[in-house]
N, C-alpha and C positions, 0 to 999 in steps of 0.2 A: 289701187284702192282697192282695200280689204272693204268686201262688201256684207252690210249687218244679216244676222240673223232673222229670221223674220217670222213669228211667231203667233198664231194664233191662240187667246190664252180666254178658255167659256171660263166663266165664276160670277156666282151673284157677291151685291154689292148691296153696302147698306142706300138705301135706310132699312131692306130685308136684312133682317137680325139671325147672322145665324156667327159663329166663331170664322168661318171662311169665308164669310162679309168682308170681316177685320181684316183676317190674313190675307186677303188678297189687296186692299187699299195698302194692306204696310209692304209688303212685299212688291207691289209691279212699279213701283219710282226708280226700286236698284234693277228690276230686271231689263227697266228701259234706259236704263245707264248702259245696256254694252248689247243690245237685241232692240230690234222694230218690233214693238209688239200694239198687235188689235187688240182691242179686250172684248168679250161677244159677252151680254149680260140679258135680264129681263127685257123683253124689247118697249114697254110702255118706260120702264127707267131712261132706258138708253135714250129714245125723245128728249126724255126731261132734262135730260143732263146741261151742264153751260161747258160752251166751249172752250180750251185753253189746260186739259189735263197734260201728263206727258205723254198717254196712249191715244189716240182714238179707241171708240167708244160706238158700237153697234148691237144692233138684237140677237138675239142667238139664232134669228130665223133670217138672220142675211151671212147667213157661212154657207154662200154657196160657191163661190171660187177656192175652197178650203183642200185643191190642189196647188195654188201660188204659195202656201207657208212652206218652209222649211219644218215646221213640228204645229203638231194642233196639241194643245194641254188642255185637259177637262180638269176643272177641281169638285171632287164628287164626295159628298157626305151624305148624313142619313134623312139631311130638311128636304121637303118638301119643293123647296125653292131649285132644289139640284134635279129633278125631274127632264126639265128639257136637256140637259148637262148632258145623261146617261143615255137620251132619244139620238141627239148628234154626236155621241162617240159611238152607238151602235152604227149609225147611219159613214161615220168619214171615217174613224177611226184615229190613234195617234197614241198621246204619253196618257194616263192618268195617274191624278194623284190622291191615294185614298188616306180621307180623314176619318172615316171610320170600319171598321171590320162590319160592322152589322147595318147593313142595309134594310133590315125588316119595315123598317119603320117607313125608309123612302118609298119600295114596294108598295105594302098597305095605301101609304098617299096614289098614287096609282091605280090601286083597284077604284079608289073612290073617286076618282076621276081630279083629285089638286095637282097644282101646279104653277106653269106660270101665269094661269087666267089665259092663255090658248089653248086649252083643251086639248095638250098635246096626244092626249091616251085615244083622242076620238077623230083627231083629224088624220093619221095613219092611215093609207088604202090597202089595206091588206086583212085578209079574211080573219076577221078577228079583232082587231085592231091591236093596238102595240100593247095589250095587259096579258096576252100571252108570250111575246116575246121578251117584254120585262122581267116577267117570271122565270122562262129559262137561261136568261142575260144574268139575275140576279144569285140561281143555284152555280151557275157555272162560275161565278166572281169569287163568291165567299162558300159554298157546301159543295164540294168536289164528290164527297161520295153520294149524295143525294142527284148528280148530274143524270138526264138520261141517256141512256144506254149511247144513242145513233149524235148526239152532241159529245160527249165523249170521246170517242172514235175518231172525231175530228180535231175539236180545238177548242179549249173553251175562252170565251172572252178575253179573261186576263190575259193568254197566250197569245190571243190576236192581239194585244194593245202591243204597241211599238217598246214602250217604255212602264214603268211602273215607279211610282216613286210616293214612299211613305215616309214616315219621323218616329218609329220608332224600330228597336232593335225583333219586338214583339211581334209585329206588324209585319216585318221581312221576313223571318223566318217560317211566318204563317205563311205567306204566298210561296217563298221558295221552297217550303215543305209538298205544298199541292201542286205548283206549279215552276218544275225545275229548269223549263225552257225558258222561263219568263223572266227578262232583262229588269233587273231591280237594283234602284238607289233608298238608301235611306240621309237624309238632309237633317239637321234641325229644323225647329218647329218655326222659327223665328216670330220675334215680337218685339216693337220697338222698344227703345227706352222709357219708361213711366213718365209723366209727367210730375211736376214740383209742388205734392197736396201736403198745405199742412196737418197733419193727423189731430191737432184740435181740434181746427175748425172744420177737416170731416166729421169729425164725430159731434160739434155742434152742428150743422145740418142736418145732420139723421137725428139730431134729439137724443144722443145720447151720454150718458156723463162722462166725465172727462177722467175719471179713475179709473174707471170700470178696466175690468179683463174683458177683452172683448175677441171673441172666436168666430171669423166669417165661414165660409162654406159654400161655393158654385152648386146650385142645383142640380144643372144643366149636365156634370160629372158625376151628379150620385143617385146611384138607385134610392126606390122608396123603400127596400129592405136597408139599404147602408141609411139612410135620415133615421131610421129607428133606430140604430148603431149609433149613430151620432146624438140621438135625444135623448136615449137613454143613458150616454155616456155625461152628457150634459148635466142632466138633473144628477149625478152622483157630483160631480164636480162642485154644483153650486152649494152640495152640502158640509166643503168644505172651505170654501169658496164661495161667498154669498154674493160681492159685487163682480157678477160676469153675466156678460150676455152673449146670445150667437143670433147673430143675422146670419138668412138661406138668400143669397141671391141668383138673380139668372134674367136672361131677353125677356122670360114670359110670364104672365101671373103663375101664381103658386097654385099647385094642385089645392085641390078643396079641400083632400085627405091631412093636408097635411098639419091643420086645427084639431085634428083628431088624434093626431100621432102624437104631435106636441101634449094634449090637454089629456092623455095615457099619459105619457111621461112626466104631467104636473109643473111643465116649463112652461105654460101660457104665457105667462107675462114678461117671462125673459126672453123669450125668442121673436125671431119679424124679420116676415118673410118681406123683402125689396128686390121691386120691381126696375129693373134697370131700362131704362130706353134709350141710351146710348155708354159708348165707350166710357166717356165721359162719368157719367153716373155710378158704373161698374169702379171703375179706378176710383172713387168717391168714397164705397163702399170699403173696400181692399186696403186705404188709406186709415179706414177708422181702426184696422184688425190691428190684435198683438200677435194674433198667428191666424194660421188658414187652414181650414181643415178639405181634405179632397180624399173621400174614402172611395169612389163609382170604384169597378174591380171592372174595368175599363177592356182587356184580354187583350185581344191583337190590336186595339187604339194606339192610340200617341196621349202625353201626356196631357192632360187639360190645358188649352191657353190660358184660361182664367190664374190655375193655377202658377206657371208662369209668368205671368203678369203679376200676380200678389207676391211671388219670390224677389221679383224686379224690382220690388219697392221695399226688398229687404225687409218682410216678412218668411218666418220659419214655417217649414210646410210639416203636415201631420196625414200621412200618406199609410196606405196598404201594404202588410209586403208580400206583393203578386207585380208582375210586370204589368203596363211600363214603367211603377214608377222604382224599382229597382235599377234602373239607368239612372236616377238621380245619385250624388254623391251623398255619402253618409253625413258631412259635413254639415248639410243645411238642409233634413229633411228627416224626420225623425217615424219608425216603421209602428206600425200594429200588428198585429195581425186578427182578422177579422174571422172568428172563431165564438164559441159560448162564452168564453171570457173578456171579449171585446169592449163591453160598454166599460168594465171596471178599469182594463187598461186602457182604454182612451183617458178616462178619468183622472186615471195618476198624471198621463202624458201632461195631459193642460193643467191640471196643478203645480205640476214640477213647473212647467213655462210660467205662470201665472205667478208662482213663488221665488224666481230666480230672473231678474230683467236682466243681466247682466247675460246668462246662458240665452236665452229668449234673443237676445243683443248680438250674442255670436252666432247663432245662427243662421240669423235674420242678416246679417252683412254676408257670410260666405254663400246661401242662396243669394241676394245680389251680384255675388261677382259670378256665380256661377252664369245665371242665366245670361246677363252681359255680356259676359263673354264666348259662350257658346249659342245660344239664342237667338241671334241678330238675323233682320231680314238682309242684309248686307251678306253674310255668309248662308243664306239660304240661297239667294242671286248664283252666287257664286257656284255653289253644288248643283244647281238647276243645270245653269247654262255650262259645266265641264258631262253632265249627263248628256245632256241633248248631244255634245259634238262629240261624246265615242259614241250613240247611238247613229250619228251620221256613217259611222266606220262599218265595215264589213263585221256580223255577227259573233266572228269568233276575233275579228281584231278589237270590238269595242269591249262595252261590260258585259265581264262573265255572265256566259248564261246560267247558270248555278253562282247567285250573288253572293251564298256562304260565304266565296275567297274575297271578297274586296270586306275590308275592316268599316263596322259603321261610324258613320261620318270621317270618313278619312280625311286625311288631310288634301287640300286640293292638287300640293307639287306631287303626293304620292299616285303612283301607278299598282294596280297590285297586281 
Protein backbone atom coordinates (compact mmCIF):
# COMPACT_ATOMS: atom_id res chain seq x y z
CA UNK A 1 0.00 0.00 0.00
CA UNK A 2 1.39 3.39 -1.00
CA UNK A 3 2.20 5.53 2.05
CA UNK A 4 0.88 9.08 2.05
CA UNK A 5 3.46 11.86 2.22
CA UNK A 6 3.37 13.35 5.71
CA UNK A 7 3.61 17.16 5.81
CA UNK A 8 3.95 19.74 8.55
CA UNK A 9 2.45 22.99 7.29
CA UNK A 10 3.08 26.22 9.22
CA UNK A 11 0.85 29.20 8.47
CA UNK A 12 -1.32 31.93 9.94
CA UNK A 13 -5.02 31.15 9.66
CA UNK A 14 -8.20 33.20 9.91
CA UNK A 15 -9.25 35.16 11.86
CA UNK A 16 -5.68 36.48 11.52
CA UNK A 17 -6.14 38.77 8.52
CA UNK A 18 -3.32 38.25 6.10
CA UNK A 19 -3.39 37.19 2.47
CA UNK A 20 -1.41 34.12 3.58
CA UNK A 21 -4.21 33.09 5.95
CA UNK A 22 -6.77 32.97 3.16
CA UNK A 23 -4.25 31.42 0.77
CA UNK A 24 -3.73 28.51 3.16
CA UNK A 25 -7.44 28.12 3.94
CA UNK A 26 -8.06 27.62 0.21
CA UNK A 27 -4.98 25.49 -0.53
CA UNK A 28 -5.06 23.04 2.38
CA UNK A 29 -8.15 21.03 1.37
CA UNK A 30 -6.50 20.28 -1.98
CA UNK A 31 -3.18 19.27 -0.38
CA UNK A 32 -5.04 16.99 2.03
CA UNK A 33 -6.46 14.98 -0.86
CA UNK A 34 -3.00 13.67 -1.68
CA UNK A 35 -0.99 13.92 1.56
CA UNK A 36 -1.38 13.63 5.32
CA UNK A 37 -1.12 17.23 6.53
CA UNK A 38 -0.67 18.50 10.07
CA UNK A 39 -1.19 22.26 10.27
CA UNK A 40 0.67 24.42 12.77
CA UNK A 41 -0.66 27.88 13.54
CA UNK A 42 -1.07 30.37 16.37
CA UNK A 43 -1.18 28.38 19.64
CA UNK A 44 -4.31 30.06 20.98
CA UNK A 45 -6.11 29.71 17.66
CA UNK A 46 -5.25 26.02 17.48
CA UNK A 47 -6.63 25.45 20.98
CA UNK A 48 -9.92 27.18 20.08
CA UNK A 49 -10.56 25.42 16.76
CA UNK A 50 -13.39 22.95 16.39
CA UNK A 51 -12.56 19.37 15.46
CA UNK A 52 -13.63 18.14 12.06
CA UNK A 53 -11.36 19.82 9.51
CA UNK A 54 -9.57 17.81 6.85
CA UNK A 55 -6.31 18.33 8.71
CA UNK A 56 -5.13 18.15 12.30
CA UNK A 57 -4.39 21.52 13.88
CA UNK A 58 -1.59 22.26 16.33
CA UNK A 59 0.14 25.29 17.80
CA UNK A 60 3.55 26.39 16.55
CA UNK A 61 5.14 25.30 19.82
CA UNK A 62 3.89 21.73 19.25
CA UNK A 63 6.37 21.21 16.43
CA UNK A 64 8.59 18.96 18.51
CA UNK A 65 8.41 15.82 16.37
CA UNK A 66 9.70 17.64 13.30
CA UNK A 67 11.85 14.70 12.25
CA UNK A 68 8.78 12.49 11.78
CA UNK A 69 7.59 14.48 8.73
CA UNK A 70 8.64 13.93 5.15
CA UNK A 71 8.61 17.71 4.64
CA UNK A 72 8.03 20.85 6.69
CA UNK A 73 6.47 23.75 4.78
CA UNK A 74 6.74 27.32 6.08
CA UNK A 75 4.46 30.04 4.70
CA UNK A 76 6.50 33.22 5.13
CA UNK A 77 5.34 36.82 4.54
CA UNK A 78 5.95 40.25 6.04
CA UNK A 79 3.05 40.34 8.52
CA UNK A 80 4.09 40.01 12.21
CA UNK A 81 2.00 36.82 12.41
CA UNK A 82 4.82 35.09 10.48
CA UNK A 83 7.45 35.69 13.17
CA UNK A 84 6.98 32.34 14.95
CA UNK A 85 7.07 30.61 11.56
CA UNK A 86 10.44 32.14 10.76
CA UNK A 87 11.61 31.10 14.22
CA UNK A 88 10.61 27.50 13.64
CA UNK A 89 12.24 27.44 10.20
CA UNK A 90 15.52 28.65 11.66
CA UNK A 91 15.24 25.88 14.24
CA UNK A 92 14.11 22.91 12.14
CA UNK A 93 14.60 23.84 8.47
CA UNK A 94 12.44 22.68 5.58
CA UNK A 95 10.69 24.17 2.54
CA UNK A 96 10.09 27.92 2.42
CA UNK A 97 7.15 29.49 0.61
CA UNK A 98 8.04 33.15 0.10
CA UNK A 99 5.00 35.43 -0.15
CA UNK A 100 6.98 38.66 0.15
CA UNK A 101 10.46 39.51 -1.07
CA UNK A 102 10.73 42.43 1.36
CA UNK A 103 10.49 41.19 4.94
CA UNK A 104 11.66 44.42 6.55
CA UNK A 105 8.26 44.85 8.20
CA UNK A 106 8.59 41.39 9.73
CA UNK A 107 12.02 42.19 11.10
CA UNK A 108 10.72 45.50 12.45
CA UNK A 109 7.99 43.62 14.27
CA UNK A 110 10.66 41.36 15.71
CA UNK A 111 12.59 44.30 17.07
CA UNK A 112 9.45 45.64 18.70
CA UNK A 113 8.57 42.33 20.29
CA UNK A 114 5.38 41.71 18.31
CA UNK A 115 4.34 38.33 17.02
CA UNK A 116 2.08 35.57 18.19
CA UNK A 117 1.62 36.86 21.72
CA UNK A 118 3.97 34.19 23.09
CA UNK A 119 6.98 36.56 23.16
CA UNK A 120 9.03 34.42 20.76
CA UNK A 121 11.82 36.96 20.68
CA UNK A 122 12.26 36.99 24.43
CA UNK A 123 11.89 33.26 25.06
CA UNK A 124 14.90 32.03 23.13
CA UNK A 125 17.74 31.00 25.38
CA UNK A 126 20.69 32.39 23.54
CA UNK A 127 22.88 35.46 24.20
CA UNK A 128 21.06 38.54 23.00
CA UNK A 129 17.83 36.65 22.35
CA UNK A 130 16.48 36.00 18.86
CA UNK A 131 16.69 39.60 17.59
CA UNK A 132 20.28 39.43 16.27
CA UNK A 133 19.60 35.97 14.85
CA UNK A 134 16.52 37.20 13.00
CA UNK A 135 18.45 40.16 11.61
CA UNK A 136 21.19 37.92 10.28
CA UNK A 137 18.58 35.56 8.86
CA UNK A 138 16.78 38.44 7.15
CA UNK A 139 19.98 39.74 5.59
CA UNK A 140 20.84 36.27 4.39
CA UNK A 141 17.36 35.69 3.02
CA UNK A 142 16.96 38.84 0.99
CA UNK A 143 20.00 41.08 0.80
CA UNK A 144 23.00 39.04 -0.18
CA UNK A 145 25.34 42.05 -0.64
CA UNK A 146 24.78 42.92 3.03
CA UNK A 147 25.43 39.43 4.39
CA UNK A 148 28.34 39.40 6.89
CA UNK A 149 31.45 37.72 5.52
CA UNK A 150 31.45 34.92 8.09
CA UNK A 151 27.82 34.06 7.21
CA UNK A 152 28.37 34.28 3.48
CA UNK A 153 31.39 31.96 3.59
CA UNK A 154 29.16 29.20 4.93
CA UNK A 155 25.65 29.31 3.48
CA UNK A 156 22.64 31.57 3.63
CA UNK A 157 19.32 30.69 5.18
CA UNK A 158 17.84 30.35 1.71
CA UNK A 159 20.56 27.94 0.67
CA UNK A 160 19.94 25.94 3.82
CA UNK A 161 16.26 25.56 2.89
CA UNK A 162 15.41 22.16 1.46
CA UNK A 163 13.47 24.00 -1.25
CA UNK A 164 11.88 27.35 -2.02
CA UNK A 165 8.46 28.00 -3.51
CA UNK A 166 7.64 31.38 -5.07
CA UNK A 167 4.70 32.72 -7.05
CA UNK A 168 6.24 34.89 -9.76
CA UNK A 169 9.01 34.82 -12.33
CA UNK A 170 10.48 37.96 -10.76
CA UNK A 171 10.79 36.31 -7.34
CA UNK A 172 12.24 33.20 -8.93
CA UNK A 173 14.84 35.20 -10.86
CA UNK A 174 15.80 37.04 -7.67
CA UNK A 175 16.33 33.85 -5.69
CA UNK A 176 18.23 32.09 -8.47
CA UNK A 177 20.46 35.11 -9.10
CA UNK A 178 21.52 35.42 -5.47
CA UNK A 179 21.36 31.77 -4.43
CA UNK A 180 22.14 29.65 -7.53
CA UNK A 181 22.28 26.42 -5.54
CA UNK A 182 18.80 26.86 -4.11
CA UNK A 183 16.13 24.44 -5.34
CA UNK A 184 13.31 26.71 -6.48
CA UNK A 185 9.85 26.18 -7.91
CA UNK A 186 7.42 28.80 -9.19
CA UNK A 187 3.80 27.81 -8.68
CA UNK A 188 0.53 29.62 -9.41
CA UNK A 189 -0.79 31.67 -6.52
CA UNK A 190 -4.14 29.92 -6.31
CA UNK A 191 -7.46 31.62 -5.48
CA UNK A 192 -10.77 29.82 -5.29
CA UNK A 193 -13.61 30.49 -7.70
CA UNK A 194 -15.47 33.61 -6.58
CA UNK A 195 -18.89 33.49 -4.99
CA UNK A 196 -21.88 34.59 -7.06
CA UNK A 197 -22.52 38.22 -6.09
CA UNK A 198 -24.94 40.56 -7.82
CA UNK A 199 -23.03 43.80 -8.62
CA UNK A 200 -26.12 45.97 -8.09
CA UNK A 201 -26.78 44.43 -4.69
CA UNK A 202 -23.11 44.91 -3.78
CA UNK A 203 -23.38 48.60 -4.68
CA UNK A 204 -26.57 48.93 -2.71
CA UNK A 205 -24.93 47.39 0.37
CA UNK A 206 -22.05 49.86 0.02
CA UNK A 207 -24.45 52.78 -0.58
CA UNK A 208 -22.97 53.54 -3.99
CA UNK A 209 -24.88 54.87 -7.01
CA UNK A 210 -26.12 52.09 -9.27
CA UNK A 211 -25.05 53.82 -12.52
CA UNK A 212 -21.68 55.14 -11.35
CA UNK A 213 -18.32 54.08 -12.78
CA UNK A 214 -16.47 52.53 -9.84
CA UNK A 215 -12.77 51.80 -9.55
CA UNK A 216 -11.52 49.68 -6.66
CA UNK A 217 -7.92 49.54 -5.46
CA UNK A 218 -6.59 47.14 -2.79
CA UNK A 219 -4.47 49.35 -0.52
CA UNK A 220 -2.32 46.48 0.83
CA UNK A 221 -0.70 46.19 -2.60
CA UNK A 222 -0.36 49.93 -3.20
CA UNK A 223 2.31 52.13 -1.64
CA UNK A 224 1.72 55.70 -0.49
CA UNK A 225 3.39 57.11 -3.59
CA UNK A 226 1.16 55.03 -5.85
CA UNK A 227 -1.95 56.08 -3.88
CA UNK A 228 -1.07 59.70 -4.65
CA UNK A 229 -0.73 58.87 -8.37
CA UNK A 230 -3.99 56.95 -8.24
CA UNK A 231 -5.95 59.81 -6.66
CA UNK A 232 -4.43 62.43 -8.96
CA UNK A 233 -5.42 60.33 -11.97
CA UNK A 234 -8.89 59.80 -10.52
CA UNK A 235 -9.26 63.57 -10.06
CA UNK A 236 -8.55 64.05 -13.77
CA UNK A 237 -11.07 61.32 -14.61
CA UNK A 238 -13.78 63.18 -12.65
CA UNK A 239 -13.35 66.17 -14.95
CA UNK A 240 -14.38 64.01 -17.93
CA UNK A 241 -16.62 61.43 -16.22
CA UNK A 242 -18.22 63.06 -13.15
CA UNK A 243 -20.22 59.98 -12.12
CA UNK A 244 -17.17 58.11 -10.86
CA UNK A 245 -16.19 56.70 -7.48
CA UNK A 246 -13.01 55.18 -6.10
CA UNK A 247 -12.88 52.59 -3.28
CA UNK A 248 -9.64 51.88 -1.42
CA UNK A 249 -10.15 48.52 0.26
CA UNK A 250 -8.02 46.56 2.70
CA UNK A 251 -7.88 44.34 5.77
CA UNK A 252 -6.80 47.09 8.14
CA UNK A 253 -8.00 50.58 9.00
CA UNK A 254 -7.00 53.11 6.32
CA UNK A 255 -3.90 55.17 6.93
CA UNK A 256 -4.67 58.51 8.55
CA UNK A 257 -2.79 60.30 5.76
CA UNK A 258 -5.29 59.08 3.15
CA UNK A 259 -7.73 61.90 3.88
CA UNK A 260 -4.92 64.43 3.41
CA UNK A 261 -3.91 62.94 0.06
CA UNK A 262 -7.53 62.82 -1.11
CA UNK A 263 -8.06 66.41 -0.01
CA UNK A 264 -4.96 67.57 -1.87
CA UNK A 265 -6.27 65.89 -5.02
CA UNK A 266 -9.72 67.42 -4.51
CA UNK A 267 -11.55 64.07 -4.49
CA UNK A 268 -12.54 63.66 -0.86
CA UNK A 269 -16.26 63.36 -1.63
CA UNK A 270 -15.72 60.62 -4.27
CA UNK A 271 -13.12 58.45 -2.54
CA UNK A 272 -14.02 55.99 0.19
CA UNK A 273 -11.74 53.82 2.29
CA UNK A 274 -13.37 50.51 3.20
CA UNK A 275 -12.03 48.10 5.80
CA UNK A 276 -12.93 44.51 4.95
CA UNK A 277 -13.32 42.40 8.11
CA UNK A 278 -13.33 39.16 6.11
CA UNK A 279 -13.06 37.67 2.65
CA UNK A 280 -16.82 37.99 2.04
CA UNK A 281 -16.62 41.75 2.56
CA UNK A 282 -13.66 41.99 0.19
CA UNK A 283 -15.55 40.10 -2.52
CA UNK A 284 -18.54 42.43 -2.05
CA UNK A 285 -16.33 45.46 -2.71
CA UNK A 286 -14.70 43.81 -5.71
CA UNK A 287 -18.08 42.81 -7.14
CA UNK A 288 -19.21 46.44 -7.00
CA UNK A 289 -16.28 47.52 -9.20
CA UNK A 290 -16.13 48.20 -12.91
CA UNK A 291 -12.34 48.02 -12.90
CA UNK A 292 -9.65 47.11 -10.38
CA UNK A 293 -6.48 49.18 -9.93
CA UNK A 294 -3.33 47.60 -8.54
CA UNK A 295 -0.47 50.07 -8.87
CA UNK A 296 1.92 48.85 -6.19
CA UNK A 297 5.40 48.08 -7.51
CA UNK A 298 5.97 44.80 -5.72
CA UNK A 299 9.39 44.19 -7.25
CA UNK A 300 10.25 40.57 -6.48
CA UNK A 301 6.86 39.81 -4.99
CA UNK A 302 3.89 38.09 -6.60
CA UNK A 303 0.63 39.26 -8.09
CA UNK A 304 -1.59 40.52 -5.25
CA UNK A 305 -4.23 37.93 -4.39
CA UNK A 306 -6.90 40.65 -4.16
CA UNK A 307 -6.12 41.58 -7.78
CA UNK A 308 -6.54 37.98 -8.90
CA UNK A 309 -9.79 37.71 -6.93
CA UNK A 310 -11.17 40.79 -8.71
CA UNK A 311 -10.09 39.43 -12.09
CA UNK A 312 -11.77 36.11 -11.33
CA UNK A 313 -14.99 38.09 -10.90
CA UNK A 314 -14.58 39.39 -14.45
CA UNK A 315 -13.09 42.79 -13.64
CA UNK A 316 -10.39 44.18 -15.96
CA UNK A 317 -7.15 45.20 -14.30
CA UNK A 318 -5.10 48.37 -14.59
CA UNK A 319 -1.53 47.63 -13.48
CA UNK A 320 2.00 49.08 -13.74
CA UNK A 321 4.20 48.09 -16.64
CA UNK A 322 6.71 46.23 -14.45
CA UNK A 323 7.23 42.82 -12.80
CA UNK A 324 5.36 40.83 -11.66
CA UNK A 325 2.44 42.35 -13.59
CA UNK A 326 4.21 41.61 -16.87
CA UNK A 327 3.14 38.00 -16.32
CA UNK A 328 -0.51 38.91 -16.96
CA UNK A 329 -1.76 38.33 -20.51
CA UNK A 330 -2.27 41.53 -22.49
CA UNK A 331 -5.94 40.74 -23.07
CA UNK A 332 -6.93 40.94 -19.40
CA UNK A 333 -4.80 43.81 -18.04
CA UNK A 334 -4.03 47.35 -19.18
CA UNK A 335 -0.57 48.55 -18.26
CA UNK A 336 0.42 52.12 -17.38
CA UNK A 337 3.84 53.67 -16.92
CA UNK A 338 4.38 55.03 -13.40
CA UNK A 339 6.42 58.08 -14.36
CA UNK A 340 5.83 61.82 -14.55
CA UNK A 341 2.78 61.43 -16.78
CA UNK A 342 1.24 58.57 -14.81
CA UNK A 343 -1.85 60.47 -13.52
CA UNK A 344 -2.83 61.62 -17.03
CA UNK A 345 -2.22 58.17 -18.49
CA UNK A 346 -4.25 56.58 -15.71
CA UNK A 347 -7.09 59.06 -16.23
CA UNK A 348 -7.16 58.32 -19.97
CA UNK A 349 -7.21 54.58 -19.33
CA UNK A 350 -10.06 54.86 -16.85
CA UNK A 351 -12.03 57.15 -19.15
CA UNK A 352 -11.70 54.61 -21.98
CA UNK A 353 -13.00 51.91 -19.65
CA UNK A 354 -15.89 54.09 -18.46
CA UNK A 355 -16.90 55.18 -21.95
CA UNK A 356 -16.73 51.74 -23.59
CA UNK A 357 -18.60 49.09 -21.57
CA UNK A 358 -18.17 46.50 -24.33
CA UNK A 359 -14.38 46.82 -24.18
CA UNK A 360 -14.51 46.67 -20.39
CA UNK A 361 -16.61 43.52 -20.57
CA UNK A 362 -14.21 41.87 -23.04
CA UNK A 363 -11.17 42.55 -20.86
CA UNK A 364 -13.08 41.31 -17.82
CA UNK A 365 -14.11 38.04 -19.45
CA UNK A 366 -10.52 37.39 -20.51
CA UNK A 367 -9.35 38.15 -16.97
CA UNK A 368 -11.83 35.69 -15.46
CA UNK A 369 -10.85 32.91 -17.87
CA UNK A 370 -7.15 33.45 -17.16
CA UNK A 371 -7.43 33.35 -13.36
CA UNK A 372 -9.92 30.49 -13.24
CA UNK A 373 -7.76 28.35 -15.53
CA UNK A 374 -4.27 29.15 -14.21
CA UNK A 375 -4.43 30.40 -10.62
CA UNK A 376 -6.44 27.65 -8.98
CA UNK A 377 -5.77 26.07 -5.55
CA UNK A 378 -5.91 22.61 -7.16
CA UNK A 379 -3.11 23.55 -9.59
CA UNK A 380 -1.10 25.07 -6.75
CA UNK A 381 -1.42 21.88 -4.69
CA UNK A 382 -0.30 19.72 -7.63
CA UNK A 383 2.80 21.87 -8.12
CA UNK A 384 3.59 21.66 -4.39
CA UNK A 385 3.37 17.87 -4.42
CA UNK A 386 5.44 17.42 -7.55
CA UNK A 387 8.13 19.73 -6.16
CA UNK A 388 8.17 17.88 -2.83
CA UNK A 389 8.53 14.58 -4.71
CA UNK A 390 11.54 15.95 -6.56
CA UNK A 391 13.07 17.22 -3.33
CA UNK A 392 13.02 13.66 -2.05
CA UNK A 393 15.41 12.68 -4.83
CA UNK A 394 19.17 13.33 -4.76
CA UNK A 395 19.99 16.96 -5.52
CA UNK A 396 21.36 16.28 -8.99
CA UNK A 397 18.39 14.05 -9.87
CA UNK A 398 15.64 16.30 -8.63
CA UNK A 399 14.81 19.94 -9.13
CA UNK A 400 17.73 21.71 -10.88
CA UNK A 401 20.07 23.60 -8.59
CA UNK A 402 19.82 26.50 -11.02
CA UNK A 403 16.07 26.83 -11.26
CA UNK A 404 16.28 28.98 -14.36
CA UNK A 405 16.38 25.75 -16.39
CA UNK A 406 12.81 24.95 -15.35
CA UNK A 407 9.98 26.68 -17.21
CA UNK A 408 7.78 28.83 -14.98
CA UNK A 409 4.71 26.93 -13.80
CA UNK A 410 5.65 24.03 -16.04
CA UNK A 411 2.93 21.51 -16.84
CA UNK A 412 2.96 18.77 -14.23
CA UNK A 413 3.68 16.03 -16.75
CA UNK A 414 6.76 17.80 -18.12
CA UNK A 415 10.29 17.20 -16.93
CA UNK A 416 12.98 19.82 -17.41
